[in-house]
N, C-alpha and C positions, 0 to 999 in steps of 0.2 A: 561048210564050215560053220557051227553053231554057236553067236559069242553072245555074252550082256555086256550092259554097259553102266555104269553108274556116274555118272556127273553131274553135280550142281546145277551145272550153266543148261538151262535146258536147250538154248539155239544150237550151242553146241554138238550138245550130245544129241537131238533131233537131227540134225543136219547129219552127226556122223553113221546114224542110224539110216541114215535114206542112202546114204555114198554106201553103205555095205549091201545095202540093200539088192540095192544096183547091180551091183558088182558078183551078185548071187550067193552072198551072205545071209545067210539064216541070224537073224536081231531076234533072240528068246525072249530078252528081257530089259527093260529098263529103267533108272530109278535114279534119283537126286540123290540119292546115297547110299552106304553099301549093306544096311543092315534089309533091305528088300529082296539083295541079292545073294546073300549070304542063304537067306531064308528059304531059294530054291536050291540053293546047290544038291542038297542030298537025291529029291526028289528027280529033277531035271539038270543033271549036270548038263553045262555047255563046253564046245573044247575050251573056250578062252573069256576069262572075264575080262573087260577092259574096265579100269579105275583111273578115276582123276586121281593125284596124288591127295591133294586138301580140300576135302569138302565137309558138310556140314557133323557133326555141331560146333567145332574146333578148327575146325581150319586149318590142321596142322599137318597130321600126316597119316588122317583116316586111311587115304588110299594103301599107304606101304601099313599101317597094323592088317587091313585086310587080307590084303596079298600076300602075309605071314601065315594070318587064320588058314587060308585057303589053301598053302601049304602042306602044313600042317597036317588037316584035314580033309583035303578033295586032291593028293598026289599026282591024280592021274589030269586035273583042271588045268589048263594053264592060265596065266594072268598077264597080260601087258599093263604097265601105268605109265599113263602119259602124265608129263609135269610142263609148264612154261618157263619155266628154271631147273638147269642142270643144278641139281643140288648133289656132289660128292658125297658125303658122309651118308644122304639118303640112298646113294648108287652101292654104297659098302654095304649098309643095312639089308641091302635087299638083294644082292647080286653074289655078297662075300660069301656064299658055302659052295658058291660052282655049281649047283644042282642045276639043270634044264628047265625047260616049261616056261619060263620067262625072260620079260622084256621091259627094257625100260627108254621111253621115247619121249623125247621134246611134244609139243603140240604142233609146231610149226611141221614138221612128217606129215602129219595127217593130209599136207593138201597133195605129196606124192600116194596116192592112190596105190599103183603098183609095188611102190614100197611097202605100202602098210599090212600091203595082203600076204605077199612075201615074209612081212614080221610076222603076220598069223602066222600062217602056215609052219615056219620054224617054230612059233612058240607051242603049237598044238604038237608036235614034232619031238619037243622036246629038247628043245635046244634052246638057247641063249642068244637075247638081240638087245641089242645097248646101240643109244644113239651115240656117230661120235664125236659130239659135242662132248658127250659125259666119260667116253673113253677117255680122250684130252681129259679130261678134269681128273679122272681115275689116275692116268700114266703121271698127273703133276704131284697129284695127293700121294702116292708111292714114293715119288723122288724125296718130298719132303722128309718122309716118314725115313727115308734112309739115307739124309741126312741130319736127321736129326737121332738117330742110332750111332751115329759118329761122331755125336757129343760123349765127353766125359761125364763122371758122378761130378763133378764141380763144376764144369761148364753148366751143365744141364742145372743145378744147385740154383746158378747166377739167373739163368733164363726163366728162373721158376718166379727170382723173388725180381725179376725184371719185368713179368708177369701180375705181380702185384703193384705195381708204378713206383716200386722204388728206386732212387738215383744210384747212381756208383758208389758216393760216400754212403748211402743208405742200405748197400749190400754190403757193404766193407762191413757195418758195423753189425748187420744180421748176422755174417758169416764166420763175422769175428778174422777178418783178413784185411791187407795191407792195401789202400787202393793203388796201388801201383798193382799189384797182383789181382783185382780185380780189374782193371781199366785192361788186362793182359787175356784174360778169359772173355773180357766181352768181343774184344778185336778177334779171339780166334773162333768165337759164336757164331762171328760177322762171315766170316772166311769159311767158315764148314757149313754155314747156309747159303752161300753164295752170294752173299749182298754185296756186293762191292762199295764204294763210296758214290753218292748220286745227289744232285741235288733237288731230283724229283720224288724220291723217295726217304722215307724216314727207316732207317734201318731198324731200329731200335720196335718200332713199331711193327715193320713186318717179319723179323725176329720173334714177337710175341704172338704175334697172331700164327703163326707158324706151330709155335709153341701151345696152344688154345683147340689148335682144330685139330693137332695129332691127341689131344687127350677128348677130344669129343667136345669142350664147355664151346665153340663156337660153328656153327657151320657153313659153309656154302653159301654168297648171297647174289643176287642179280642184281647187275650193276645201280649205284645207287642206292642202295637196302641193305639194311646192317640186319644178318641172322646169329640168331643168338638162341640157345636153350631154355635161356631164363631173362626175362628179361622183353627185348623189344620183339613184334611177333614178327614172322616172314611174308611177305606180301601173299596171298591166297593165288592159287592160279586160277 
């Protein structure tokens, strides 16, 4: 098998290359960013390109954008995206069309050489390979989406206003509803989103986060961080 690796961490990239080479895999190219790897694909396509999710210059989604470009221009080349964190929205973007020859694994899994080699073989054979933690996130994402689909138009309108930071009184004034009607709609939103009363969780915040994730305004984040489309930057991989 022939692979190319793009990762801005020289220690990780070179260590991965040594690991694969010792296992009989031919590493055809290494780079700290995607551009040099992409430039070689027309003349020397590997079986699989391994990409870090976040690389220079912006450390956002360079690996994902490069994976999409490879899929469009070189469909015979498999792509494995590696990341430190399981990001559900990136997973949906990467794997959403269901086509094979693509993988998304957490970097922690690289220590399992046999599992990594098996994943590379399956990607090269045109199959999908997804980390178990990412699958769990995708299932949760699907459940949230299905729950949001059960909301009525009026409940969605109330939830949108909650996302704008309005109180029940503010929502009542904005939507020209009686305060009691707004209270009933808010209670219905909590019920349909399966958010029972809890001393540890602010249901209003959780409902808003579910709404924002469904619209793509926020992304899944690593513990202790905030991931947003615009504003605070996500942690680099």
